[in-house]
C-alpha positions in Angstrom: -12.9 -18.5 -23.0 -14.3 -19.2 -19.6 -11.9 -17.7 -17.2 -13.2 -14.6 -15.5 -11.0 -11.6 -16.0 -12.0 -8.7 -13.2 -12.1 -5.2 -14.0 -11.4 -3.3 -11.1 -12.4 0.3 -11.1 -11.2 3.3 -8.7 -14.0 4.9 -6.5 -13.1 8.1 -5.0 -16.6 9.0 -4.0 -19.9 7.8 -4.5 -20.4 9.3 -8.0 -17.2 7.7 -9.2 -18.4 4.4 -7.9 -21.9 4.5 -9.7 -20.2 5.4 -13.0 -17.6 2.3 -12.3 -20.9 0.2 -11.8 -22.8 1.5 -15.1 -19.4 1.6 -16.9 -19.2 -2.3 -16.6 -16.7 -2.7 -13.7 -16.7 -5.9 -12.0 -15.2 -4.6 -8.8 -14.4 -1.3 -7.4 -11.8 -0.4 -4.7 -12.5 2.9 -2.7 -11.4 4.5 0.7 -12.8 6.2 3.8 -11.6 9.5 5.4 -8.8 7.7 7.4 -6.6 4.8 6.7 -6.3 5.1 3.1 -3.2 6.1 0.6 -5.4 8.4 -1.3 -6.2 11.3 1.1 -6.6 13.8 -1.6 -9.8 11.9 -2.9 -13.2 12.6 -1.8 -13.4 9.3 -0.2 -16.6 8.1 1.7 -18.3 8.0 5.2 -19.2 4.5 6.8 -22.8 5.3 5.8 -21.7 5.8 2.2 -19.5 2.7 2.2 -22.5 0.5 3.2 -24.4 2.3 0.5 -21.8 1.6 -2.1 -21.6 -2.0 -1.1 -25.6 -2.7 -1.4 -25.6 -0.7 -4.7 -22.6 -2.8 -6.3 -24.2 -6.1 -5.1 -27.2 -5.2 -6.8 -25.1 -5.3 -9.8 -22.9 -8.1 -9.4 -19.8 -5.7 -8.5 -17.7 -6.3 -5.4 -16.5 -3.4 -3.3 -13.0 -3.6 -1.7 -11.9 -1.1 0.8 -8.3 0.5 0.8 -6.8 0.3 4.3 -3.2 0.6 2.7 -1.0 2.8 4.7 1.2 2.3 7.7 -0.5 2.4 11.1 1.0 4.0 14.1 0.5 2.3 17.4 -1.7 4.8 19.0 -4.1 4.4 16.2 -4.6 0.7 16.8 -7.8 1.1 18.8 -9.3 3.2 16.2 -8.4 0.6 13.3 -10.2 -2.1 15.5 -13.1 0.1 15.9 -13.3 0.4 12.4 -12.8 -3.5 11.6 -15.7 -4.0 13.9 -18.0 -1.6 11.9 -17.0 -3.2 8.2 -16.6 -6.9 9.6 -20.2 -7.2 8.9 -20.9 -4.9 6.1 -20.6 -7.6 3.3 -17.5 -6.0 2.0 -15.7 -8.2 -0.4 -12.0 -7.5 0.5 -9.6 -5.1 2.2 -6.4 -3.7 0.8 -3.5 -3.8 2.8 -0.1 -2.3 3.2 0.9 -2.6 7.0 1.9 -5.9 8.3 0.4 -5.4 11.5 -3.3 -5.2 9.9 -2.4 -8.9 8.3 -1.7 -9.8 12.1 -4.9 -8.0 13.5 -7.2 -9.4 10.8 -5.7 -13.0 10.5 -6.1 -13.3 14.3 -9.2 -11.2 15.1 -11.4 -10.8 11.9 -10.9 -14.0 9.6 -13.8 -13.4 7.5 -12.3 -10.5 6.0 -10.5 -10.9 2.6 -7.2 -9.6 2.5 -5.5 -8.1 -0.6 -2.1 -7.1 -0.6 -1.5 -3.3 -1.6 0.8 -1.9 -4.3 2.5 -0.3 -1.7 3.9 -3.5 -0.6 6.3 -3.6 -3.7 5.6 -7.3 -4.6 7.8 -8.5 -7.1 9.6 -11.8 -6.5 8.9 -15.4 -5.5 9.7 -15.3 -1.8 7.1 -12.4 -1.3 4.4 -14.2 -3.0 5.2 -17.0 -0.4 5.3 -14.8 2.3 2.0 -12.8 1.7 0.2 -16.2 1.2 1.4 -17.2 4.6 0.4 -14.2 6.4 -3.1 -14.6 4.8 -3.5 -12.7 1.6 -6.1 -14.1 -0.9 -4.8 -11.4 -3.5 -1.9 -9.2 -4.1 -1.1 -6.5 -6.5 2.2 -7.1 -8.5 4.3 -4.1 -8.9 3.8 -1.7 -11.9 7.5 -2.1 -12.8 7.1 -5.6 -13.8 7.1 -6.8 -17.5 4.9 -9.3 -18.9 7.3 -12.4 -18.9 7.8 -11.5 -14.9 4.0 -11.1 -14.3 3.2 -14.5 -15.9 5.8 -16.4 -13.8 4.7 -14.7 -10.5 1.1 -15.3 -11.4 1.5 -18.9 -11.9 3.3 -19.3 -8.6 0.5 -17.1 -6.9 -1.9 -19.6 -8.2 -0.2 -22.6 -6.9 -0.8 -21.0 -3.5 -4.6 -19.8 -4.1 -3.5 -16.3 -4.4 -4.7 -14.0 -7.1 -2.9 -11.4 -8.7 -3.9 -7.8 -10.0 -1.9 -5.7 -12.3 -2.6 -1.8 -13.1 -3.4 -1.5 -16.9 -4.5 2.3 -16.8 -3.6 5.5 -15.1 -0.9 7.6 -13.5 2.5 5.9 -13.2 5.0 6.5 -10.0 8.7 6.9 -11.2 9.7 5.4 -8.1 8.7 1.7 -6.7 5.4 2.0 -4.9 6.1 2.1 -1.1 9.5 2.8 -1.6 9.1 6.4 -2.1 10.1 8.9 0.7 10.3 12.2 -1.2 6.9 13.7 -0.3 7.7 12.6 3.4 11.1 14.1 3.6 10.3 17.3 1.7 7.2 18.4 3.0 6.3 16.2 5.5 3.6 14.3 3.5 3.9 10.6 3.3 3.2 8.6 0.4 2.9 5.7 2.9 0.3 7.7 4.9 -1.7 8.5 1.6 -0.6 12.4 1.4 2.2 12.1 -1.4 2.6 15.8 -2.9 4.0 14.1 -6.1 7.4 15.5 -6.0 7.9 13.6 -9.1 5.6 15.8 -11.1 7.5 19.3 -9.7 9.3 21.5 -12.1 12.9 21.8 -11.7 15.7 24.0 -13.0 16.5 22.9 -16.8 18.6 19.8 -17.0 21.5 19.5 -19.4 19.3 17.2 -21.3 17.0 20.0 -21.6 14.1 19.0 -19.5 12.1 20.9 -16.9 10.2 17.8 -15.6 13.0 15.1 -15.7 11.1 12.8 -13.2 7.6 13.0 -15.1 6.4 9.7 -16.6 3.7 9.4 -19.2 0.5 7.4 -18.0 0.2 3.7 -18.3 -2.1 2.2 -20.7 -2.1 -1.5 -21.5 -5.2 -1.1 -23.5 -3.7 -2.9 -26.6 -1.9 -5.7 -24.4 -5.0 -7.4 -22.9 -4.1 -10.8 -24.9 -0.9 -11.0 -23.3 -2.3 -10.1 -19.8 -4.8 -12.9 -20.5 -2.4 -15.2 -21.4 0.0 -14.4 -18.2 -3.3 -15.5 -16.4 -3.8 -12.3 -14.5 -6.9 -12.3 -12.5 -7.5 -8.6 -12.0 -7.1 -5.6 -14.3 -6.9 -2.4 -12.2 -7.6 1.0 -13.4 -5.6 3.9 -11.5 -7.6 7.2 -10.5 -9.2 7.5 -7.2 -8.6 11.2 -7.2 -10.2 11.7 -10.5 -13.9 12.3 -10.9 -17.1 10.0 -12.5 -16.6 11.3 -15.9 -13.2 10.0 -16.1 -13.8 6.6 -14.1 -16.8 6.0 -16.4 -15.0 6.9 -19.8 -12.2 4.4 -18.9 -14.0 1.8 -17.5 -16.7 1.7 -20.3 -13.8 1.9 -22.9 -11.9 -1.0 -21.0 -15.2 -2.9 -20.8 -15.9 -3.2 -24.6 -12.2 -4.3 -25.2 -12.5 -6.9 -22.8 -16.0 -8.0 -24.2 -14.8 -7.8 -27.7 -11.7 -10.1 -26.8 -13.8 -12.6 -25.0 -16.4 -12.9 -27.5 -14.3 -12.9 -30.6 -10.6 -12.9 -29.4 -10.4 -9.7 -31.3 -9.4 -6.3 -29.9 -11.3 -3.0 -30.5 -8.6 -0.9 -32.2 -9.9 2.5 -31.3 -8.7 4.0 -28.0 -9.8 7.5 -28.8 -12.3 7.7 -25.8 -9.2 7.2 -23.2 -7.5 10.3 -24.8 -10.6 12.4 -24.2 -10.3 12.3 -20.4 -7.5 13.6 -18.3 -4.1 11.9 -19.2 -0.3 12.7 -19.9 -0.1 10.4 -23.1 0.5 7.0 -22.7 3.1 4.5 -22.3 3.4 0.5 -21.9 6.9 0.4 -21.7 7.1 -1.2 -18.1 4.9 -4.1 -19.4 7.3 -4.8 -22.5 10.3 -4.3 -20.5 11.3 -1.6 -22.9 12.4 1.2 -20.4 13.5 3.9 -23.1 13.4 7.6 -22.6 9.6 7.8 -24.5 8.3 6.8 -21.2 8.5 10.5 -19.9 6.9 13.6 -20.9 8.0 17.4 -20.2 4.8 18.1 -18.5 2.5 16.9 -15.9 -0.6 18.3 -17.4 -3.6 17.2 -19.0 -2.7 16.0 -22.7 -5.9 15.3 -24.3 -6.1 18.7 -26.2 -2.7 18.1 -27.3 -3.4 14.7 -28.6 -6.6 15.8 -30.2 -4.9 18.4 -32.2 -2.0 16.2 -33.3 -4.5 13.6 -34.7 -6.4 16.2 -36.3 -3.1 17.6 -37.6 -4.6 21.1 -37.1 -2.3 24.0 -37.3 -4.3 27.0 -38.1 -6.1 28.9 -35.5 -9.5 28.1 -36.7 -8.6 24.5 -37.1 -7.4 24.5 -33.4 -10.6 26.1 -32.3 -12.6 23.5 -34.2 -10.7 20.6 -32.5 -11.2 21.9 -29.1 -15.0 22.5 -29.9 -15.4 19.0 -30.8 -13.4 17.6 -28.1 -15.5 19.6 -25.4 -18.9 18.2 -27.2 -17.5 14.7 -26.9 -16.8 15.1 -23.4 -20.3 16.5 -22.6 -22.0 13.5 -24.6 -19.9 11.0 -22.5 -21.1 13.0 -19.4 -24.9 13.2 -20.7 -24.9 9.2 -21.0 -23.3 8.9 -17.7 -26.0 11.0 -16.1 -28.7 9.3 -17.8 -27.5 6.0 -16.6 -26.7 6.8 -13.2 -29.8 8.9 -12.5 -31.7 6.1 -11.0 -29.2 4.6 -9.0 -30.6 4.7 -5.5 -28.2 4.5 -2.5 -30.6 5.5 0.2 -30.5 3.0 3.2 -33.4 0.7 3.0 -36.3 1.3 5.4 -37.0 -1.2 8.3 -40.1 -1.4 10.1 -40.5 -3.8 13.2 -44.0 -4.7 14.5 -44.1 -6.8 17.9 -47.0 -8.8 18.7 -47.6 -10.0 22.5 -50.5 -12.2 23.6 -50.9 -14.0 26.7 -50.3 -18.0 25.9 -48.6 -17.2 22.6 -45.2 -16.8 21.7 -43.6 -13.2 21.2 -43.6 -12.3 17.7 -41.4 -10.0 15.9 -42.1 -8.9 12.0 -39.3 -7.2 10.0 -40.2 -5.6 6.8 -37.6 -4.3 4.7 -37.9 -3.4 0.8 -39.7 -6.5 -0.5 -38.4 -8.8 2.1 -40.4 -9.8 5.2 -39.1 -11.9 8.3 -41.3 -13.3 10.9 -39.4 -14.6 14.3 -41.4 -16.2 17.2 -40.0 -17.0 20.8 -39.8 -20.8 21.7 -41.1 -19.7 25.1 -44.9 -18.7 25.6 -45.7 -15.4 27.1 -47.1 -15.3 30.6 -48.7 -12.8 32.7 -46.7 -10.8 35.4 -46.8 -7.8 37.1 -43.5 -7.2 38.5 -40.9 -8.1 35.7 -43.1 -7.6 32.4 -41.8 -6.7 29.3 -42.4 -3.2 27.9 -42.8 -1.9 24.5 -40.1 1.1 25.8 -37.6 -1.6 26.8 -38.0 -3.6 23.5 -37.5 0.0 21.6 -34.4 0.3 23.4 -33.1 -3.1 22.7 -33.8 -3.0 19.2 -33.0 0.6 18.3 -29.4 -0.6 17.1 -30.7 -1.6 13.9 -31.1 2.0 12.9 -27.5 1.9 11.7 -25.3 2.1 8.6 -27.2 -0.7 6.9 -30.9 0.1 7.6 -33.0 3.2 8.7 -35.4 1.8 11.4 -38.6 4.0 10.5 -40.9 2.9 12.9 -41.6 0.1 15.9 -45.1 -0.8 16.0 -46.7 -2.2 19.1 -50.5 -1.9 18.2 -51.0 -5.8 18.7 -48.8 -5.8 22.0 -50.6 -6.5 25.3 -48.9 -5.3 28.5 -47.9 -7.4 31.7 -46.7 -10.2 29.9 -43.2 -12.0 30.5 -40.7 -13.9 28.9 -37.0 -14.5 29.7 -34.6 -11.8 28.5 -32.4 -14.5 27.0 -35.1 -15.6 24.6 -35.2 -11.8 23.5 -31.6 -11.8 23.0 -31.8 -14.8 20.9 -34.6 -13.4 18.8 -32.5 -10.1 18.0 -29.4 -12.4 17.0 -31.8 -14.5 14.8 -33.3 -11.0 13.2 -29.4 -9.8 12.9 -28.6 -12.9 11.1 -31.5 -12.6 8.6 -31.0 -9.0 7.9 -27.2 -9.9 7.3 -28.0 -11.9 4.3 -28.5 -15.2 6.4 -25.0 -14.8 7.8 -23.8 -15.1 11.4 -23.1 -11.4 12.4 -19.4 -11.3 13.9 -19.5 -9.9 17.6 -17.4 -6.9 18.2 -13.6 -7.9 19.2 -11.9 -6.3 21.9 -8.1 -6.4 21.3 -6.1 -7.4 24.5 -3.5 -4.6 25.2 0.2 -5.6 24.7 2.7 -5.4 27.5 4.7 -2.5 28.0 8.2 -2.9 26.4 10.9 -4.2 29.0 13.8 -1.9 29.3 17.0 -3.5 27.2 19.1 -5.2 29.8 22.3 -4.9 28.2 23.7 -1.6 26.9 22.9 -0.7 23.5 25.6 -1.2 20.8 26.3 0.2 17.5 26.4 -1.3 14.0 27.7 -0.3 10.6 27.0 -0.7 7.0 29.5 -0.9 4.1 29.2 -1.7 0.5 32.7 -1.5 -0.8 35.3 -4.5 -0.4 38.1 -1.8 0.3 36.1 -0.9 3.8 36.3 -4.3 5.2 39.5 -3.2 7.1 37.1 -1.2 9.4 36.1 -4.7 11.1 39.5 -4.4 12.7 38.6 -0.9 14.3 35.4 -1.8 16.0 33.7 -4.9 17.7 30.4 -4.0 16.5 28.4 -5.7 13.5 29.4 -4.7 10.2 26.9 -5.3 7.4 27.8 -5.5 4.2 24.9 -4.2 1.7 24.2 -6.6 -1.3 23.4 -4.8 -4.5 20.1 -5.1 -6.3 21.6 -6.6 -9.4 24.1 -9.5 -9.3 25.8 -10.8 -12.3 24.1 -14.3 -13.1 26.3 -17.3 -11.6 28.7 -14.8 -9.9 30.2 -15.9 -6.6 31.8 -12.8 -5.6 29.5 -11.8 -2.7 29.2 -15.6 -1.3 32.9 -15.7 -1.5 33.4 -12.4 0.2 31.0 -13.4 2.8 32.9 -16.8 3.4 36.3 -14.9 3.6 34.9 -12.6 6.2 32.5 -14.3 8.4 32.0 -11.5 10.6 30.3 -9.6 7.8 26.7 -9.6 7.6 24.8 -9.3 4.5 22.4 -6.9 4.0 19.7 -7.2 1.0 17.9 -4.2 -0.5 14.1 -3.7 -0.6 13.6 -4.7 -4.3 15.2 -7.7 -5.7 13.5 -8.7 -9.1 13.8 -12.0 -11.2 17.4 -13.4 -11.7 18.7 -11.0 -9.2 16.3 -12.5 -6.4 17.5 -15.9 -7.5 21.3 -14.9 -7.3 20.6 -13.6 -3.8 18.7 -16.8 -2.9 22.3 -18.5 -4.0 24.2 -16.0 -1.8 22.3 -17.5 1.3 22.8 -21.2 0.2 26.4 -20.8 -0.5 27.5 -18.5 2.2 25.0 -19.8 5.1 25.4 -16.6 7.1 24.5 -17.0 10.3 22.3 -13.7 10.4 21.2 -11.4 7.5 19.3 -8.1 7.4 16.8 -8.0 4.9 14.6 -5.0 3.4 12.9 -7.5 1.5 10.2 -10.1 2.8 11.1 -12.5 0.1 14.8 -12.7 1.0 13.4 -12.9 4.3 11.2 -15.6 3.7 14.2 -17.7 2.2 16.0 -17.2 5.3 13.4 -18.3 7.5 13.0 -21.8 5.3 16.7 -22.3 5.6 16.8 -21.5 9.4 19.1 -18.4 9.1 18.4 -15.6 11.7 17.2 -12.6 10.2 16.4 -8.8 11.3 13.7 -6.7 9.3 15.5 -3.7 7.6 14.6 -0.2 7.8 12.9 -0.2 4.3 10.1 -2.2 5.6 8.4 0.6 7.1 7.5 -1.1 10.6 5.4 1.5 12.5 3.6 -0.7 15.2 4.1 -3.7 17.5 1.7 -5.9 15.7 3.7 -5.6 12.5 6.6 -7.0 14.7 4.2 -9.6 16.0 3.8 -10.6 12.3 7.4 -10.8 11.4 8.1 -12.7 14.6 5.3 -15.2 14.4 5.0 -15.8 10.7 8.9 -15.5 9.8 10.7 -16.3 12.8 12.3 -12.8 12.7 14.5 -11.9 15.5 14.5 -8.2 15.5 13.6 -5.3 13.3 14.5 -1.7 12.6 11.8 0.9 13.5 10.9 3.3 10.4 13.0 6.4 10.2 9.5 8.0 9.1 8.1 8.0 12.7 8.8 10.7 15.5 10.3 10.2 18.9 6.5 10.0 20.6 5.3 7.6 18.0 8.3 5.5 18.5 7.7 5.4 22.4 4.2 3.6 22.2 5.8 0.6 20.4 5.9 -2.5 22.3 8.4 -5.1 21.8 7.6 -8.9 21.4 9.2 -11.0 23.9 13.0 -11.9 23.1 13.0 -9.5 19.7 15.6 -7.1 19.3 14.6 -3.3 18.3 17.2 -1.5 16.2 16.9 2.3 14.8 19.1 4.0 12.2 21.1 7.3 13.5 23.0 7.9 10.6 22.3 7.4 6.9 21.6 9.2 3.5 18.1 9.9 3.1 16.7 8.1 0.2 13.9 9.9 -1.5 13.0 7.4 -4.4 14.2 4.3 -6.2 13.3 3.7 -9.7 13.8 0.7 -12.4 13.6 3.6 -14.9 16.7 5.8 -16.0 17.3 9.2 -14.2 20.1 10.1 -16.4 18.3 10.1 -19.8 16.5 13.3 -18.8 19.1 14.9 -16.6 22.4 14.5 -18.0 21.5 12.9 -20.9 22.5 9.3 -22.2 23.6 7.6 -25.3 21.8 4.2 -24.7 18.3 4.2 -26.1 16.7 2.4 -22.8 18.2 0.7 -19.5 19.0 -2.7 -19.7 20.9 -5.2 -17.4 24.1 -4.0 -18.6 23.4 -0.5 -17.1 22.2 -1.9 -13.9 25.6 -3.8 -13.6 28.2 -1.2 -14.7 26.7 2.4 -14.5 27.7 4.5 -11.8 26.6 8.1 -13.0 25.9 10.6 -10.5 24.5 14.2 -10.8 22.1 16.6 -9.3 18.9 17.9 -9.9 17.5 21.3 -8.4 14.0 22.1 -8.1 12.6 25.5 -8.9 12.6 26.5 -5.0 16.2 26.2 -5.5 16.8 22.9 -3.6 18.8 20.1 -5.0 19.0 16.4 -4.7 21.9 13.7 -5.4 21.1 11.6 -8.2 23.1 8.2 -7.8 23.5 5.2 -9.5 26.1 2.7 -8.0 27.3 -0.3 -10.0 24.6 -3.1 -9.5 22.1 -0.6 -8.1 18.9 1.0 -9.2 19.0 4.6 -10.0 18.1 6.5 -6.5 17.6 10.1 -5.7 18.7 11.1 -2.4 18.0 14.3 0.1 20.6 16.9 0.0 21.1 16.5 3.8 22.1 13.5 5.5 20.1 11.8 8.5 21.8 12.4 11.7 19.9 11.7 15.0 22.5 11.4 18.0 19.5 12.5 20.2 18.0 8.9 19.8 20.9 7.3 21.5 19.8 9.4 24.6 16.0 9.1 24.2 15.8 5.5 23.5 18.9 3.9 25.1 16.3 1.5 27.2 14.2 0.9 24.1 16.8 0.0 21.2 19.2 -2.9 21.1 21.2 -1.4 18.5 21.8 1.7 16.7 22.9 1.7 13.2 25.3 4.1 11.2 25.6 3.8 7.3 29.0 4.3 6.1 28.5 3.7 2.4 29.2 6.2 0.0 25.8 5.9 -1.5 23.8 8.8 -2.2 26.9 11.3 -1.1 26.7 12.8 -4.4 29.3 15.5 -4.3 29.5 15.8 -0.7 33.1 15.4 0.8 33.8 12.1 1.7 34.3 11.5 5.6 37.0 9.6 7.4 35.2 6.3 8.3 37.4 5.3 10.8 37.0 8.7 12.4 33.4 8.4 12.2 33.4 5.2 13.9 35.3 6.6 16.9 33.1 9.5 17.3 29.9 7.4 17.3 31.4 5.1 19.5 32.4 7.8 21.9 28.7 9.4 21.7 27.4 6.0 22.9 29.7 5.7 25.9 28.8 9.2 27.0 24.9 9.0 26.0 23.9 11.8 28.4 26.6 14.5 27.3 27.2 13.5 23.4 29.8 16.1 22.0 28.9 18.1 19.0 31.7 16.8 17.1 29.7 14.5 14.9 27.3 17.6 14.1 30.6 19.5 13.1 31.8 16.5 11.0 28.5 16.2 9.2 27.4 19.9 9.0 24.8 19.2 6.0 22.2 17.1 8.3 18.8 17.0 9.5 16.4 14.9 12.1 13.4 16.2 10.8 11.4 13.2 10.4 12.2 12.4 14.2 10.7 15.8 15.1 7.7 15.8 12.7 6.9 12.2 12.3 3.8 10.8 10.4 
């Protein structure tokens, strides 16, 4: 076969990057100390990043930098400074989550290749069209997708010159990536900021099904699914593990490299995956790829399974047999480590030394000779040096002008002026051109991108009209609430819709005041059914938490507003939505605090919305939460489960905090915080910024909480809005189990 299959390795630090290179990776993804979604990895300094790029390129390996977190408004200047630092580094791509970064890079740093992060939860056709439009050259497909879905989406991506990558090994999240807020809500460490505290690995009070770790998935391994991934035309096979060390990275990458090479050379797979079991793992599953979501995907311990696997494989039962197995495993690991040490011992990451020699003789051109490694570059001025007493060039002035070459790329060790005569003159613009020419040559004969300054956005203009309220419902019986208010009423479309059903389009046609609200995840036929709703009902406006549905609305000329689950946290993300998809407004993320919200600048003629009352979503999963909690007789979750199941339960962690586990008809299994989000203060704080304050009246996530009278709630929220400066405490009394911690702590 001739098509290149990229093996993409994690690089949490320089040693892991070396391990990936000698293990046979085609590319490595790594992060700096900031703006990346693995803060717990060691990560790199700027100098180390440049070193990694130099080293990798020596071995025909690419380096991708993770900038895969949401960005706050006050961080934009820092981000721009970073982009100015890396734009000339030779970096092969940046991995991005925040829509604002797409806007900045596309406009100001077009030479940087943009990859859409797994945090963007990419899983349907419309999202691929959207990502292609905003400048993505490749995208990471959601880990929850099966092979058929991957094949279909990859084919579409290739039609639009976008590459796809799929995670094939390493840890699995139980939640859809980018749609998990458990860590953010529970301990203030957002997964969308690289600080996930892994609540899904926590211990809980033993469930009715007998499990202490009901949310803990096995690790992902598609080692024996390589032929199917190749058939799906996937471009990159990605290994998770930036928190793990060099030994792990080398073992996994070396094993996968041998598998890929065997399949390329002979069409046959290596049947032995024993080395994958010798490094950290939680046992393995490929069930997402196979679309077989059984309870076997879970394991009741988040700890290393390698010793247990070795004991089971050896069928060791006696104490002596177990000791021998552990000894053999220890020796095998040491042997792998020794092999790694031997292979990386001569890999040099020191900055190349640069020497500059300046030759100046009257009647001759000024000459600069640059020597670095085995390369020598000679640059001559076009003008001839002439004598001058008053404005002559000096060795000191040239040292100052050229000292900037002592940077992340080179170590300027000396500047030689032994052949430099004083009292000579040449136009300074000539020296500037020589410096640019030298920079071009040292940059691999590529033009050096000049530093960019981003113009400041104008301060937001206050809302001319008084802010209004809007409400969300999800039950047909609540449509009567339309008679109780003049506010917009949104109707939640579920994540799963029965094939060829006209229920929701008919509902919208009968009730034209209803505004459809589309969820964050819509996969396969559910996305196609949602598109049918748009085509049949032709609503005048929608709210979408999914860029794929938004893209379709944009194509059809339907006004749309970006929902809160698009995690909008800065003005440049708003620019992307407005300029690329003609978005008319957006919810600001509930993860950010009062001061972080204040700094956001709205685009002209663009609405801003904010949710002041809603159930606090912690996570949504394609897997079933009930198999491991209350138990379920079905061996695996299927389409019928999605449409009909409406179980609910609670789980309680060992700290005594309970969470509502909820499954609505047509919805994905989800977990909610025990408190509701209630933030009446925002109406007072931001009456001049937000056009609309939103109230969620659905019963989703309520668990065993008392159902509140929705008519009374509407009246009390409207009373609060009408007297913003002196809201009563009635709402807080009606909703006693509530919090606005996110509004206080932020990201």
